[in-house]
Each structure stands twice: as structure tokens, then as C-alpha cells.
N, C-alpha and C positions, 0 to 999 in steps of 0.2 A: 440612639446614634448608630448610623450604619457602620459596619465594619469596613476598615480600609482594605483594599485589595492587597494580595500578596505582592511583595516587591518583585519587580521584573529583573531578570538577570542583566548584569552590565554587558553581557555579550549579545544582547538583543539588538537587532538593527535599529539604528537611530531613526526616529520618526515613525516607528511601528513596523510590523511584519511586512515582508514583501507581498505584493498582491498576486494571487494565483491567476495565471493566464489560462483562459479557457482553451481546450484542445478539441478540435473537430473529431467527433466520434466518441466522446466521453461525456457522461452525465453523472452528477453526484447528488446525494441527499444525505442529511444527517438528522437524527432525532435524539431526544432525551428519553431513554428507555428505563432509567433507574437501575442499571446493572449494579451499581454500588452506591451512587449518590443521587439524590433527587434533584430535578431541575437543572441538569447539566447535560449538554450534548455528549453522548457516549457511544453512539453507534453510527457508523457511516457506511454508505453503499455507493460503490462506483459501478456504472454500467459501461462496458466497452463494446464497441460495435463489432459485428461479425467480420471476419477476415483479418483481425488484428494479429500481430505477433506478440507473444508474451514470454518474458524471461524472468528468472529470479535466482536469488542466492539466499541461503539460510544459515542459521547457527550450526556449528559443528559439535555442539554440546551433546554428550551422551544421554542427557535427560531432556531431549527436545519435547516441546509441548505438542498436544494433539493437533492443533492447527498447523504447526510446522510440518509434522509428519504427513498430514493430508495434502498440503501444498506441494511437498516434495514428490509425493506419489502422482499428483495431477500433472506436474510438469514432466515427470518421467514418462508418462503415458500419453502426453499431448500429441494427438495425431492431426488428421485433416478434417475432423468433424466440423460440420457447418454449425453456425450459431454464434451468438455473441459470448461475452465473458462478463463475470461479475466478481467484484472484490468486496467482501463485507468484513468490517473491522469493529471490534468493541474495545473500549477501555474500561478500567475498573477491576477487571479480573482476567488473568492471563490464561486460564484453562490449562495450567501446567501442574504436574504432579496430581492429576485427577483420575488416572486410571481409565477403566472402562467407561465411567461416567463422562469423562472428557471426550472420549471418542464418540460416544452417543450424542453429546452436545454438538459436536461438529457436524455429524450426520443430520441432526435435526435442523441446524442452520442451513446447510446445503440444500436439503429437501425444500425448505420454505422459500429460499431465494430462487431455486430452480423453478418452482411452481409460479412464483410471482413474476419472474422475468422471462420464463420460457427459454432459458439457456441450458445447454447440456450439463449434466451433473459434474463431469470432469472439468468444466470451465468455470466453476465457482470456487474462488480462492477465499480462504478464511484466515484471519489473524486476530489475535487477542493480546492485550497488554494490561498489566495491573498486578493485583495481589496474586501470589502463588500459593497453591495448595488448598484452595477453597473451591467447592463445586461451582461451576458457572450457572447462574440462573437463566438458562437458555430460553426458557419460556417467555421471558421479558423481551428478548431479542426477536424471537419468532413472532410475537404479537405485534411487532412494529414493522414487519416486512411490507405489508400492504401500504402503510403510510410512507415508507421509504420509496417504494416503487412509484407511488403517486406524486411524490415530491421531487423526482429526478429533474435536474436542470444543469445545463452546461455552465451556469454561473455560480454553482454552489460549492466549488472547490475549496473556498476559504472556510466554509462551515465544516466541510469534511475534515480539513486539517485540524480544526479545533476539537472535533469529536474524538480523535485518537490520542489526545494528550492525557497524561497522568499527573506526574509532579512537575512537568514542564511549566515554565512561567510565561511562555509565549509560543504561538504556533510557528513552526519552522518550515518556511516555504522558499523554494528557489525556482527560478525560471531563466530560460535562455531562448534567444531567437537566432537562427543561423540560416544562411542561404546555401542550399545544396544544388549546385548546377543551375543557379538562377531561381530555384523554387524556395519561397520562404517556408521555414519549418519552425514550429514551436515545441519547446520542451518545458514541462511544468511539473513540479512535484512537491510533496510535503513529507515530513518525517516527524517522529517523536523520539525522545531519548533524553534521560536526565540522570538518574542514578544507575548503578550497575553497568557502567560503561567500561569495557575492556576490549583488547584486541579480539579479532574474529567477530566482526559485525557490530561492535560498539553498542550492544543492547539497544537496538534500533528497529523501529518499524519505519519503512520508507516506501513510498508509492510514487512512481514517476510515469508520466504520460506524455506521448508525443504523437504528432500527426505524420511523422516520417514513415516512408515505405521502406521496409528493410526485412531481409530474410531472417526467420526466427533463429536459426542456428547461429548466424552471424551476430545477431543481437545478444544471444546468450553468451557468446564468446566475449563480446565487449563488456557486458555487465560483470561477468566473473573477473575479468582483468581489471576493470576500474575499481571494483570492490576491494581487490587485493591491495590497491594503492591508496584507498581512502578509508572506508569504515574499518577495515582490518588493521589499520595503523593507529587507532585511537585507544587511549586508556585514561581512566579517571581514578577508579577505585579498585581495579584488579579483579572484579567479578565478571564472570561470563554468564549471559542470560540463557534462558530456555526458549526464548520466543523470537529471536532476531530474524527479521524477514525483510527483504527488499524485492519488490515486484515492479517490473517495467513493462508497460504496454505501448506498442506502436500501432496506431490505427490504420496507417497507410492512406489517410485522407488528403495528404498534401499532393499537389499537382506535380508529381515527379515519377520517373521510372524507378522501380524498386532497386535498392542497393543489395546486391547478391554476393559480393565478394569483398574481401578485406583490401584488395588492391585497387578497388574502385576509388578514384580520387575523392569522392564525396564521403567515403567511409571515415577517413581520418578527421574531417571537419565535424562530422556528426559525433564521433567518439569524443573529441575534445569538448564539444558543447555539452554532451551528456555527463 
């Protein structure tokens, strides 16, 4: 007799998860790499087109994971380098409390994705979620990079959302459509988070994508402010995670002039939708 599936949280959207809305300039892929469990989607790759604006916020834990430290450094050094971006995420292992081996695992992941997609090294963002304190079997992830690159599709956002889940009982997807000065703009994202949810990021991985055209510094200001009023206001069990990460990418593919200042009338509408 087949085992019954795990009960879905009563907080899940009635009728099933929200459908991920494709965003121009972003492609996704997901594979079952066997990071911790066999036959389960557990690695996702997002490819973001060149010219995008990328912003992010991360846990303030003193024991931040190797992926978080890498992403913080990348955002801090992000310049005007040409080339696209990549976000690679694995579930099953958080690559936290892993010392030099954790740093080496991030480097190996970045090197493989950089080679596979041809993006600058500092444009590859990495996130991991799952068990803490065990070495990440990074060779299983690296072995799947070619398959991930070959499988990239604008329509695979839903699969990517499932690949980052750990103990979540349903994929957490949100979307919004907003008109900015008459130009239609899409915002679409997904998150994971179940246990260890406390203030300061809510033990969450979240990835948000939009085709809006917006200045990177302005986007970062918005993301930091929104995070303070949302993820940083949630608690369930009082534990703060090592791995909390929120990354937002704006491709600029919408037919609109870029938003460059907070007093632009379109900025408030975009911020509200985000």
C-alpha cells in the first residue's frame, strides 16, 4: 500500500499553491541531485539576464553559513561588470558550521555555475538550507550543473520553488502585477521556511524576480525597508537561523523608463507591490 502524503498545513492556500508567473529575463531549472534524499527535487538554478539589478538581505546571526557570507561579499562588491547572474540553491543541507570545507563547497559550486552559464564569478549567488553541521556533498550538486543549464526555462519557476523546500508541506509562491506609468510589470517569487522561524529574517530563503527597471541602490533600499516590516517581524519558535537569505532581481525587461529615485511616483507603487 502506498504511503499517504504528509498532511498539508492548514495555512496553505485553498485550491493549491499560487502559480508562479514567468518573468522576462529569468529562466529556471530544478533537478534531483540526491543531496540528502533520493528522488526529490533538491537543487534549483535561476539564470538572470545581463543588466539586471540585484539586491538582498541576510541573517544577522554571528554564525552565518558559508553561502550567506559569500552572498554578502558579492553584493558588497557588485559593480558594473557585464554579464548575467545566477542563483543556485540546494535543500537538504545548509552548509553551516562546516568551516573551511563549507567555504570550499561554495567555491566549487560557483566555479561550476560560472563555467556552465558564462557569468562573472561575483554574479553567482549561492544559498543552502537543511541540516546543520554536516559537510555538504557538493560533488552531487556540481555533477548536475550541466543538466540544470540545459533545462533552463522561463516556465520552470514552480519546480524551482519545490526544489528549495525542506520540512515545508507546500511550496510558498507569491505574485503581483502592477502598472507603472502605464507599463505592466510582473513580480513573482517563492520562499521556504518552516521550523526555526524567529525575528531577523524568519529563517527563510526567498527569491523574488521582476521585469521592472529600477536603480540597484534604490532597489536595495526598498528591500531592506520591506524586510524590516515583514520577515523581521515573524516568530514561531524563537530560534534564529544561520542561513536566512532574501535575494531580489529586477531584469529591466518591462517597457518603461528606469525608476531612479524614491520620489518618482512609480516607486511607491512598485514598493507596495513588492
